[in-house]
N, C-alpha and C positions, 0 to 999 in steps of 0.2 A: 504494500500500500504506500503510495507516494505521500510524502509529508508536504502539507500546505506551506507555501512560502510565508515568511514573516509578514504580517500585515504592514502596509505602508501607513503608519499613523499620521494623523494630521498635525502639522506644525501650528503655531498660534495664528498665523495669518490665514492658513487654509481653514482652520476651525472657525475663525471670524467670518470668512466668506461663506462657508457652508451653513453655519447657524443663522447668518443674516438672510440667506436665500430661503431656507426652509421656514423660518419665522414669517417672512414676507409671503411665501406661498400658502401658508396655513391661515394667516390673518386677512389677507387681501380679499378673498372671495366673500367672506361675511361682511366686511366693511363696504364692499362695492354693492352687495345685494341689499343691505338694510334699507337704504333710501328708495331703491326700486320697489321693494316689497311694500314699504309703508306708503309711498306716494302713488304707485302705479299698479300695485297688486301683482307684480311679476317677480319671479325668481331671476337670478342672474342668467341661468341657463336658458330660461324661456326668452329673456331679452336677447341674448346672443343668437338664439335660434331664429327669432323673428328678424333680427338685424341682418344675419347672413342671407336669409331668403330674400330680403328686400334689396340686397346688393347684386343678386343674380339677374341675368338677362330675363326680362319679362316676369321678374319676381318669382321665378320657378327654378328649382334645383333638385338634382337627384338626392335621395335620402342618404346614400352612402357618401357623397361629397359633402353634404351637410354635416354628417357625423364627423368627418375629418376636420372640417372648418371649426366646429364647435368643440372639438376634442372630446367627443362623447361616443360611447358605444352605440351601435345601431339599435340595440335593445332599449337603452336609456332614451335615446332620441325618439324612438317609436312611441314610447310612453308619453313623452312630453308633447310630441306632435299630436297625439291622440287628444290630449287635454286641450291643446290649441284649436284642434278641429272642433271639439265639442263647444268651444266658445265662439266658433264661427270665424276664426282668425286665419286659419290655414285649411287648404284642401289637399288631399292626396289622390293620385291617380297613376295608373300604369304609364310608363314612358312609351309613347306611341312609336318611337324609333327602336325600342328594345324592351319588350314586355317583362324582361327579367328585373328591370329596375322600377322603382317607384319615384314619382316626382312629387315634391311638396311645393305648393303655390301659396303665396301670401294673398289674402283677400283684401278688399277695400277696408272693411272694419279692422282687420289685422294691421294694415298699414297705419290707420288712424291711431290705434293703441301704441304702436311703435313710435309714431311721430310725437305723441304726447309723452312717452317715457324717455325718449332720446335726450332731451335737455336735462332731465334728472340724472341720467347716467353720465352724461358729459360733465355736468357740474361736479359729480363725485370723482370721476377720473381725474379731472383737473386738480381738484382739491387734494386728493390723496396720493396721486402718482406724479402728474406732470408739473404742476406749479412748484412743488418743493425742489425740483431739479433744475439746474441750469442747462444750457444747450449741450455742453460737453457731457453732462451726466445723462441726458436723454439719449444722445448718440451712443454712449457707452452701454446704456441699458438695452437699446435696440440691438446693438452688436452682440452683446452677451446672450440675450434672449434667442437670437437667431442661431447662435452656436449651440445652445442647450436644447433647442427643440429637436426632437427626433421622431421618426416614424419607422415602423418595420419596412424594410426595403421592398417586400413584396406588395405592400399597399401602394407605394409610390409608382410601381410599375403597372399596377392593375386596379386603379380606383374604380369603384362601382358607383 
């Protein structure tokens, strides 16, 4: 049986970077969601789902692509879209070009809900994330986030 190599323990700077990142990752979703939930009755995931659909051509997108863009599983996304459908904000239909896929489309009332919630979300994003940072910090944050985002390679080659 092979012996595991000695762990590469974190030095003080690495520990500061790691604990800062994980603290931010755990705290931010709740802080970003609270105003949306209180003022618009939306979860952050619901808002992000509506937002991503609104940015797609004809406000229509494949569910698998939407799962990728919202960083949610198809199962989780399906449950959320079902709730949004029940509210009349989204419709789902088979993709006419390939019936293996399902399309989600933002309805007029869904767009109105999103338009009302967007200023709430924007205010919170500015207050909690962007405004405390100067231009160099924002550029560094964008660069770091891009480096840390990962997907399984098979998904990039064959998104559904």
